[in-house]
Backbone as CSV, one residue per row, in Angstrom:
resi,resn,N_x,N_y,N_z,CA_x,CA_y,CA_z,C_x,C_y,C_z
1,MET,22.966,17.282,-54.758,24.177,17.246,-53.812,23.662,17.806,-52.507
2,PHE,22.882,19.024,-52.521,22.502,19.719,-51.277,21.425,18.821,-50.576
3,GLN,20.530,18.096,-51.404,19.544,17.323,-50.888,20.177,16.094,-50.080
4,GLN,21.279,15.595,-50.589,21.949,14.545,-49.962,22.588,15.012,-48.501
5,ILE,23.202,16.198,-48.581,23.751,16.852,-47.404,22.607,16.995,-46.364
6,ASP,21.446,17.521,-46.803,20.384,17.701,-45.855,19.730,16.384,-45.311
7,SER,19.703,15.470,-46.233,19.333,14.141,-45.893,20.202,13.608,-44.704
8,LEU,21.460,13.638,-44.865,22.492,13.111,-43.989,22.436,13.902,-42.769
9,ASN,22.261,15.234,-42.783,22.115,15.905,-41.545,20.809,15.514,-40.771
10,SER,19.766,15.338,-41.427,18.526,14.859,-40.773,18.807,13.516,-40.007
11,GLN,19.424,12.533,-40.902,19.806,11.256,-40.398,20.576,11.517,-39.029
12,HIS,21.637,12.255,-39.244,22.618,12.490,-38.108,21.749,12.951,-36.900
13,SER,20.866,13.961,-36.997,20.191,14.472,-35.944,19.290,13.301,-35.337
14,TYR,18.634,12.571,-36.217,17.749,11.453,-35.630,18.515,10.544,-34.912
15,ILE,19.730,10.121,-35.350,20.536,9.094,-34.695,21.048,9.651,-33.340
16,GLU,21.364,10.895,-33.307,21.822,11.567,-31.982,20.693,11.560,-30.889
17,LYS,19.519,11.875,-31.400,18.322,11.678,-30.568,18.091,10.286,-29.945
18,GLN,18.213,9.253,-30.805,18.113,7.950,-30.557,19.150,7.564,-29.574
19,LEU,20.423,8.044,-29.709,21.531,7.818,-28.889,21.183,8.326,-27.504
20,ASP,20.759,9.537,-27.405,20.394,10.071,-26.114,19.297,9.319,-25.294
21,SER,18.355,8.856,-26.213,17.268,8.079,-25.603,17.726,6.684,-25.040
22,LEU,18.606,6.123,-25.904,19.265,4.863,-25.474,20.146,4.966,-24.238
23,GLU,20.903,6.024,-24.137,21.844,6.120,-23.058,21.019,6.433,-21.798
24,ALA,19.793,7.201,-21.860,18.979,7.514,-20.775,18.381,6.156,-20.208
25,ALA,17.908,5.414,-21.267,17.211,4.121,-20.877,18.101,3.032,-20.295
26,SER,19.461,3.154,-20.656,20.354,2.108,-20.139,21.052,2.553,-18.665
27,GLN,20.718,3.722,-18.114,21.097,4.045,-16.857,20.037,3.588,-15.859
28,PRO,20.542,2.770,-14.839,19.668,2.268,-13.770,18.967,3.554,-13.051
29,ARG,17.724,3.255,-12.666,16.980,4.311,-11.851,17.398,4.186,-10.374
30,LYS,17.233,5.244,-9.635,17.690,5.241,-8.242,16.983,4.123,-7.405
31,ASP,15.688,3.885,-7.776,14.956,2.837,-6.894,15.446,1.559,-7.344
32,GLU,15.824,1.388,-8.534,16.493,0.049,-8.951,17.840,-0.200,-8.172
33,LEU,18.659,0.850,-8.112,19.974,0.803,-7.384,19.691,0.513,-5.924
34,ASP,18.688,1.201,-5.199,18.378,1.003,-3.918,17.942,-0.468,-3.703
35,ARG,17.152,-1.002,-4.581,16.635,-2.398,-4.465,17.867,-3.241,-4.562
36,LEU,18.788,-3.207,-5.412,20.023,-3.901,-5.533,20.777,-3.857,-4.246
37,GLY,20.839,-2.670,-3.641,21.617,-2.584,-2.451,20.846,-3.557,-1.338
38,GLU,19.559,-3.349,-1.255,18.852,-4.119,-0.244,19.054,-5.760,-0.530
39,LEU,18.941,-6.137,-1.794,19.250,-7.485,-2.139,20.617,-8.032,-1.822
40,LYS,21.607,-7.109,-1.901,22.929,-7.472,-1.533,23.130,-7.713,-0.093
41,LYS,22.260,-6.908,0.680,22.356,-6.980,2.173,21.664,-8.279,2.615
42,ILE,20.612,-8.604,2.003,19.919,-9.830,2.256,20.764,-11.088,1.979
43,ILE,21.249,-10.977,0.793,22.228,-12.098,0.332,23.235,-12.324,1.183
44,SER,23.928,-11.241,1.621,25.084,-11.338,2.644,24.574,-12.044,3.901
45,ILE,23.362,-11.539,4.565,22.801,-12.153,5.732,22.548,-13.734,5.526
46,GLU,22.006,-14.075,4.403,21.684,-15.412,4.051,22.965,-16.289,3.924
47,GLU,23.917,-15.699,3.378,25.240,-16.434,3.061,25.857,-16.704,4.463
48,LYS,25.781,-15.763,5.417,26.398,-15.954,6.691,25.504,-17.022,7.512
49,GLU,24.261,-17.077,7.176,23.453,-18.117,7.893,23.728,-19.467,7.365
50,ILE,23.840,-19.540,6.091,24.304,-20.770,5.317,25.705,-21.287,5.906
51,ASP,26.637,-20.399,6.158,27.886,-20.738,6.697,27.693,-21.352,8.030
52,LYS,26.887,-20.655,8.837,26.645,-21.114,10.184,26.081,-22.570,10.124
53,LEU,25.249,-22.805,9.325,24.658,-24.168,9.099,25.540,-25.202,8.581
54,ILE,26.350,-24.830,7.717,27.428,-25.645,7.282,28.371,-26.046,8.364
55,GLN,28.805,-25.132,9.178,29.707,-25.392,10.395,28.971,-26.268,11.316
56,GLY,27.688,-25.915,11.560,26.844,-26.941,12.547,26.770,-28.293,11.933
57,SER,26.570,-28.365,10.696,26.454,-29.710,10.073,27.776,-30.581,10.157
58,LYS,28.915,-29.785,10.012,30.152,-30.528,10.169,30.349,-31.017,11.570
59,LYS,29.987,-30.223,12.492,30.152,-30.527,13.867,29.380,-31.772,14.198
60,LEU,28.013,-31.749,13.713,27.192,-32.951,13.857,27.717,-34.163,13.210
61,LYS,28.289,-34.121,12.016,28.845,-35.183,11.314,30.006,-35.756,12.157
62,GLU,30.791,-34.910,12.733,31.892,-35.266,13.459,31.503,-36.010,14.686
63,LYS,30.483,-35.521,15.338,29.902,-36.151,16.625,29.340,-37.505,16.143
64,ALA,28.581,-37.634,15.186,27.988,-38.945,14.764,29.104,-39.883,14.562
65,LEU,30.103,-39.475,13.754,31.327,-40.346,13.535,31.955,-40.886,14.763
66,GLU,32.179,-39.875,15.758,32.800,-40.246,17.001,31.678,-41.316,17.697
67,LEU,30.564,-41.042,17.727,29.636,-42.118,18.320,29.562,-43.299,17.627
68,GLN,29.634,-43.331,16.295,29.606,-44.573,15.589,30.971,-45.367,15.822
69,ASN,32.191,-44.646,15.999,33.301,-45.367,16.205,33.266,-45.915,17.662
70,ASN,32.757,-45.177,18.634,32.424,-45.740,20.025,31.646,-47.012,20.098
71,ILE,30.589,-47.031,19.208,29.708,-48.126,19.218,30.557,-49.274,18.557
72,GLU,31.179,-49.082,17.516,31.939,-50.122,16.925,33.071,-50.611,17.769
73,ASN,33.550,-49.837,18.585,34.636,-50.350,19.482,34.101,-50.879,20.800
74,GLY,32.827,-50.931,20.954,32.225,-51.443,22.155,32.110,-50.405,23.273
75,GLY,32.266,-49.233,22.946,32.167,-48.115,23.872,33.400,-47.882,24.646
76,GLY,34.374,-48.654,24.564,35.660,-48.370,25.195,36.761,-48.044,24.147
77,GLU,38.012,-47.889,24.806,39.126,-47.654,23.932,40.024,-48.861,23.688
């Protein structure tokens, strides 16, 4: 009976140590968090640039459609 208790206590201690190790390993390091912050900034800048390009593309498509309509209508109204 006492051997079982000792064995269970040993297992409990071992599992607690494993848990501590796993918890420490699961926490992101400061350099990883810093890199994530940098990447978020880069992504934000790139998304803004993409939005500008999309808006520019829309304007070009509208201008092309307007020119096409003018050509089809013989340049006049």
